[in-house]
Each structure stands twice: as structure tokens, then as C-alpha cells.
C-alpha positions as CSV (number, residue, x, y, z in Angstrom):
1,M,-43.7,-71.2,-116.7
2,A,-45.0,-74.7,-115.7
3,H,-48.7,-74.6,-114.9
4,P,-50.4,-76.8,-112.3
5,V,-52.1,-79.8,-113.8
6,D,-55.3,-81.5,-112.7
7,S,-54.7,-84.1,-110.0
8,P,-57.0,-85.8,-107.5
9,S,-54.3,-85.4,-104.9
10,S,-54.0,-81.6,-105.1
11,F,-56.2,-78.5,-104.7
12,L,-55.6,-75.3,-106.7
13,V,-56.0,-71.9,-104.9
14,L,-55.9,-68.6,-106.7
15,Q,-54.9,-65.6,-104.6
16,L,-56.1,-62.3,-106.0
17,T,-55.3,-59.2,-104.1
18,D,-55.3,-55.4,-104.2
19,T,-57.6,-54.9,-107.1
20,H,-58.3,-51.3,-106.1
21,L,-61.5,-51.1,-108.2
22,F,-63.6,-48.0,-108.9
23,A,-67.2,-47.4,-109.9
24,D,-65.8,-45.5,-112.9
25,E,-64.1,-47.9,-115.3
26,E,-61.9,-45.1,-116.7
27,A,-60.7,-44.0,-113.2
28,V,-56.9,-44.2,-112.7
29,M,-54.9,-45.0,-109.6
30,A,-51.1,-44.2,-109.7
31,G,-51.2,-44.1,-113.5
32,M,-53.2,-47.3,-114.2
33,Q,-56.8,-47.9,-115.0
34,T,-57.5,-50.5,-112.4
35,V,-60.8,-51.7,-113.8
36,K,-59.1,-52.5,-117.1
37,S,-56.2,-54.3,-115.4
38,F,-58.7,-56.3,-113.4
39,R,-60.5,-57.4,-116.6
40,A,-57.2,-58.5,-118.1
41,V,-56.5,-60.5,-114.9
42,M,-59.9,-62.2,-115.1
43,E,-59.4,-63.0,-118.7
44,Q,-56.1,-64.7,-118.0
45,V,-57.6,-66.6,-115.0
46,S,-60.4,-67.9,-117.3
47,T,-57.8,-69.4,-119.7
48,L,-55.6,-71.2,-117.2
49,P,-54.8,-74.8,-118.1
50,R,-56.2,-75.8,-114.8
51,R,-59.3,-74.2,-113.3
52,P,-58.7,-73.0,-109.8
53,D,-60.8,-74.7,-107.1
54,L,-61.0,-71.7,-104.9
55,I,-60.3,-67.9,-104.9
56,L,-58.9,-66.0,-102.0
57,L,-59.4,-62.3,-102.2
58,T,-57.0,-60.7,-99.8
59,G,-58.1,-57.1,-99.4
60,D,-57.9,-53.6,-100.9
61,L,-60.6,-54.7,-103.3
62,S,-62.0,-51.2,-103.7
63,Q,-60.2,-47.9,-104.2
64,D,-63.2,-45.5,-104.1
65,E,-65.1,-47.3,-101.3
66,S,-68.2,-47.5,-103.6
67,A,-70.8,-50.2,-103.7
68,A,-70.4,-50.2,-107.5
69,S,-66.8,-51.3,-107.2
70,Y,-67.7,-54.3,-105.1
71,H,-70.6,-55.2,-107.4
72,R,-68.1,-55.1,-110.2
73,L,-65.9,-57.6,-108.4
74,R,-68.8,-59.8,-107.4
75,D,-70.1,-60.0,-110.9
76,A,-66.7,-60.9,-112.3
77,I,-66.1,-63.7,-109.8
78,N,-69.6,-65.1,-110.1
79,A,-69.1,-65.2,-113.9
80,L,-66.0,-67.4,-113.4
81,G,-68.1,-69.8,-111.3
82,I,-65.3,-70.4,-108.8
83,P,-66.0,-70.4,-105.0
84,A,-64.5,-67.3,-103.4
85,Y,-63.6,-66.1,-99.9
86,S,-62.7,-62.5,-99.1
87,I,-61.1,-60.4,-96.4
88,P,-60.9,-56.6,-96.2
89,G,-57.8,-54.4,-96.7
90,N,-57.2,-51.0,-95.3
91,H,-58.8,-49.4,-98.4
92,D,-62.0,-51.4,-98.0
93,V,-65.2,-50.5,-96.1
94,P,-66.5,-53.7,-94.5
95,A,-70.0,-52.1,-94.0
96,V,-70.2,-51.7,-97.8
97,M,-68.2,-54.7,-98.8
98,T,-69.6,-57.5,-96.7
99,P,-73.3,-57.3,-97.7
100,I,-72.3,-57.3,-101.4
101,L,-69.7,-60.0,-101.4
102,Q,-72.0,-62.8,-100.3
103,G,-74.2,-65.2,-102.2
104,G,-73.5,-66.7,-105.6
105,Q,-69.9,-67.9,-105.5
106,F,-69.1,-66.0,-102.3
107,S,-69.0,-67.5,-98.9
108,P,-68.8,-65.6,-95.6
109,A,-66.8,-68.4,-93.9
110,R,-63.6,-67.4,-92.2
111,S,-62.2,-71.0,-92.1
112,L,-62.7,-74.0,-94.3
113,Q,-61.4,-77.5,-94.4
114,K,-60.8,-78.6,-98.0
115,H,-58.8,-81.4,-99.5
116,N,-57.1,-82.2,-96.2
117,W,-56.1,-78.6,-95.6
118,N,-57.3,-76.0,-93.1
119,L,-57.6,-72.5,-94.6
120,I,-58.0,-69.6,-92.1
121,L,-58.9,-66.0,-93.1
122,L,-58.0,-63.2,-90.7
123,D,-59.1,-59.5,-90.6
124,S,-56.1,-57.3,-89.9
125,V,-57.8,-54.0,-90.7
126,V,-57.8,-51.1,-88.2
127,S,-60.4,-48.5,-89.1
128,G,-58.8,-45.3,-90.3
129,Q,-55.3,-46.7,-90.3
130,T,-53.0,-47.9,-93.1
131,A,-51.1,-50.3,-90.9
132,G,-52.8,-53.4,-89.6
133,R,-53.3,-55.2,-86.3
134,L,-54.9,-58.4,-85.3
135,A,-57.4,-57.8,-82.5
136,A,-57.5,-60.2,-79.5
137,E,-60.6,-61.8,-81.0
138,E,-58.8,-62.5,-84.3
139,L,-55.8,-64.1,-82.5
140,A,-58.2,-66.2,-80.4
141,F,-60.0,-67.3,-83.5
142,L,-56.8,-68.3,-85.1
143,D,-55.7,-70.3,-82.1
144,E,-59.1,-72.0,-81.8
145,Q,-59.2,-73.0,-85.5
146,L,-55.7,-74.4,-85.4
147,S,-56.4,-76.3,-82.2
148,A,-59.6,-77.7,-83.7
149,Y,-57.8,-79.4,-86.6
150,P,-54.2,-80.2,-85.4
151,E,-54.0,-83.0,-88.0
152,L,-54.6,-80.7,-91.0
153,P,-51.8,-78.7,-92.7
154,A,-52.9,-75.0,-92.4
155,L,-52.8,-72.0,-94.7
156,V,-53.4,-68.7,-93.0
157,T,-54.2,-65.5,-94.9
158,L,-54.5,-61.8,-94.0
159,H,-54.1,-58.5,-95.7
160,H,-51.1,-57.0,-93.9
161,P,-47.6,-58.5,-94.0
162,P,-46.6,-59.9,-90.7
163,C,-42.9,-60.1,-91.7
164,L,-40.4,-57.5,-92.9
165,I,-40.2,-57.2,-96.7
166,N,-37.1,-55.0,-96.7
167,S,-38.9,-51.9,-98.0
168,T,-38.6,-49.3,-95.3
169,W,-41.8,-47.4,-95.9
170,M,-43.9,-50.6,-96.3
171,D,-42.4,-52.3,-93.2
172,D,-43.7,-49.3,-91.3
173,I,-47.3,-50.0,-92.4
174,G,-47.4,-53.8,-92.0
175,L,-48.9,-55.9,-89.2
176,L,-48.1,-53.9,-86.0
177,N,-48.5,-56.8,-83.6
178,A,-46.7,-59.4,-85.6
179,E,-45.1,-60.9,-82.5
180,E,-48.5,-61.8,-81.1
181,F,-49.4,-63.5,-84.4
182,F,-46.1,-65.4,-84.4
183,A,-46.7,-66.5,-80.8
184,V,-49.9,-68.2,-81.9
185,L,-48.3,-69.9,-84.9
186,D,-45.4,-71.1,-82.8
187,R,-47.9,-73.2,-80.8
188,H,-49.1,-75.1,-83.9
189,S,-46.6,-77.0,-85.9
190,Q,-49.1,-77.8,-88.7
191,V,-49.0,-74.3,-90.1
192,K,-47.3,-74.5,-93.5
193,L,-47.8,-71.1,-95.1
194,V,-49.0,-67.5,-94.6
195,V,-50.3,-65.6,-97.6
196,F,-50.9,-61.8,-97.6
197,G,-51.5,-58.8,-99.9
198,H,-50.9,-55.1,-99.2
199,I,-47.3,-54.9,-100.6
200,H,-48.1,-54.9,-104.4
201,Q,-45.1,-57.1,-105.2
202,E,-43.9,-60.6,-105.1
203,F,-42.3,-61.8,-101.9
204,A,-41.2,-65.1,-100.4
205,G,-39.7,-65.6,-96.9
206,E,-39.6,-68.2,-94.1
207,R,-39.8,-68.2,-90.3
208,N,-39.6,-71.2,-88.1
209,G,-40.4,-73.5,-91.0
210,I,-43.4,-71.6,-92.2
211,R,-43.3,-70.0,-95.7
212,Y,-44.5,-66.4,-96.1
213,F,-45.8,-65.2,-99.5
214,G,-46.7,-61.7,-100.5
215,S,-48.3,-61.4,-103.9
216,P,-48.5,-58.9,-106.7
217,S,-51.4,-56.6,-107.1
218,A,-54.0,-57.0,-109.8
219,C,-53.1,-53.4,-110.8
220,V,-50.0,-51.2,-110.0
221,Q,-46.9,-52.7,-108.4
222,F,-44.5,-51.2,-105.8
223,K,-40.8,-51.3,-106.3
224,P,-39.1,-54.0,-104.0
225,R,-36.5,-52.9,-101.5
226,S,-37.3,-49.2,-101.7
227,E,-36.8,-46.7,-98.9
228,T,-39.8,-44.6,-99.9
229,F,-43.0,-45.2,-101.9
230,T,-41.9,-46.0,-105.4
231,L,-43.9,-47.5,-108.3
232,D,-42.5,-50.3,-110.3
233,Q,-43.0,-51.2,-114.0
234,T,-43.7,-54.8,-113.3
235,L,-47.0,-56.1,-114.7
236,P,-50.1,-56.9,-112.7
237,G,-50.4,-60.5,-111.4
238,F,-51.8,-63.1,-109.1
239,R,-50.5,-66.2,-107.2
240,L,-51.4,-69.8,-107.6
241,L,-51.0,-72.3,-104.8
242,T,-51.2,-76.0,-105.4
243,L,-52.0,-77.7,-102.0
244,H,-51.3,-81.4,-102.0
245,S,-53.2,-83.7,-99.7
246,D,-49.9,-84.8,-98.0
247,G,-49.3,-81.3,-96.7
248,Q,-46.8,-80.3,-99.4
249,F,-47.5,-77.3,-101.7
250,D,-46.3,-75.5,-104.8
251,S,-46.5,-71.7,-105.4
252,S,-46.2,-69.7,-108.6
253,V,-46.9,-66.1,-109.7
254,E,-48.6,-65.3,-113.0
255,R,-48.0,-61.9,-114.7
256,V,-50.7,-60.3,-116.9
257,P,-49.8,-58.1,-119.8
258,F,-52.4,-55.8,-121.1
259,E,-52.6,-52.7,-123.3
260,G,-54.4,-50.5,-120.8
261,A,-51.4,-50.1,-118.5
262,I,-50.1,-46.6,-118.0
263,L,-46.9,-47.5,-116.2
264,K,-44.9,-44.5,-115.0
265,P,-42.3,-45.3,-112.3
266,V,-42.6,-42.4,-109.9
267,A,-41.6,-41.8,-106.3
268,S,-43.4,-39.6,-103.7
């Protein structure tokens, strides 16, 4: 795989999603020790030929809702020394997560203008639900941020997929008010891409000239195009996005082999 190279005309974003960390480093989710897979991911990130300029953490960061799981994530990101921005997923507890993921490399900002790009982070979590929804306040925030910087190409990120990924069970628990989200995007021609987590698999799609990218989990993967919940044997991974100052971008997915995987394809 061709890796991004340093360039004054580009900005490298690492998307890391669905880490599902525990307080107990031996704990297992769906046959995988997620703390160990996370460590393997962090090791691979630290050896990339080009150091990422920014990390987007796109939800489901904890599996057990513990403060210790978020401390584990915070310490690892701070050790990398790369600025990080986070949004919650349906497995996260914002009341626990938010106070911990701040300071050091972590910023609470929900939008930022970097290298001639406008990056916007949205919270699609509905408390107590697996599926997502963007509240009216989130949609208004998105519209305001896009209106404020019409000259900047925009990247929008959220946890839940706003588009169908052709897995029946997952499509039922995506973004429930996707049409309202699309209505905002359709008013702003500068939006270039939308990046999300939740689906534990690699996905690429397009709607009205906007690219949509779903990314692999840092732990277990879900089988693409499945009718019901099914695990896949594909390795953990993360996405790299090279944002060019002229509004173009490149995207690639890195997979992370590690010996701690217990990969058992099962359906339930």
C-alpha cells in the first residue's frame, strides 16, 4: 500500500473508531481482547512513514462504560503526541467520557479550520438507543458551521452511518433522520466527504458528489452485506485521510495484524 508522504500542501488525518475498550485489559468482546488490539493499532500508528497531523476518534470508544477505559485511551493518545478530537458512540457515556478526554492532546472543539479545510464533528447519539439521530441543535450547528466558511472544503464526521451500507441489520440501526442531514448538506456545495464509524467494516459510497466513508473498527469486524449480525475475520484497522489544500483528498485503510486476536466468525 502506498503511504502518504509529507507535503506542505496536504494535511493527514487519522480516523480511529470503535475501540470498545475495557478497564480490564484481558476482557474480551466478541472473541477479541480489545485492549490488546488497540495497543497493536497504536503501535502501527506510531510507525507510519508520515506522522498524522490530527486524530478523529469517532465513537464507541468504551465497551464497559468505565472511567478506566477512557483513561486508557487518553493516555495512549497523549503518548503519541498528536492532537485529537472525539465524538461519542452509542456505547459511550458522555458524562464519563467528556471530562476525561480533555486536556493534553485532546480538544473539546466541535469544529476546526485546518489547512484550508473545515472539519465538523457531530453527536448522533440518542441515550439508551443503538440507532442514532441528529438533534435539531446538531443540524443547526452543522448548517451554521458550513455557512460560516463557505469557501473551505468541508469534512463532516459522526458516529452513525447516514447512508445505507447494504447490511440489513446494520441499516436498521444507522442514522434515523438521515434525510434531514442530507437536506443540510445539499445546501452547501463545499462539503467533500462524510466519515463515520459504527459499522466495523470498510465502506465507500457517494451521494450528490459527496463521498461517504465507513471505517474498520480497532477491534472486531462485522461481515459486509450480511442480513443478520455476523462477525468477520478481517483484521482491525483505521483510516487515513490526506486533505489537500486545493480541496482534493485521498483515503486509504490500514489493517493491523496482531497475535492477540481470537477471530471466530459467528452469527447471532
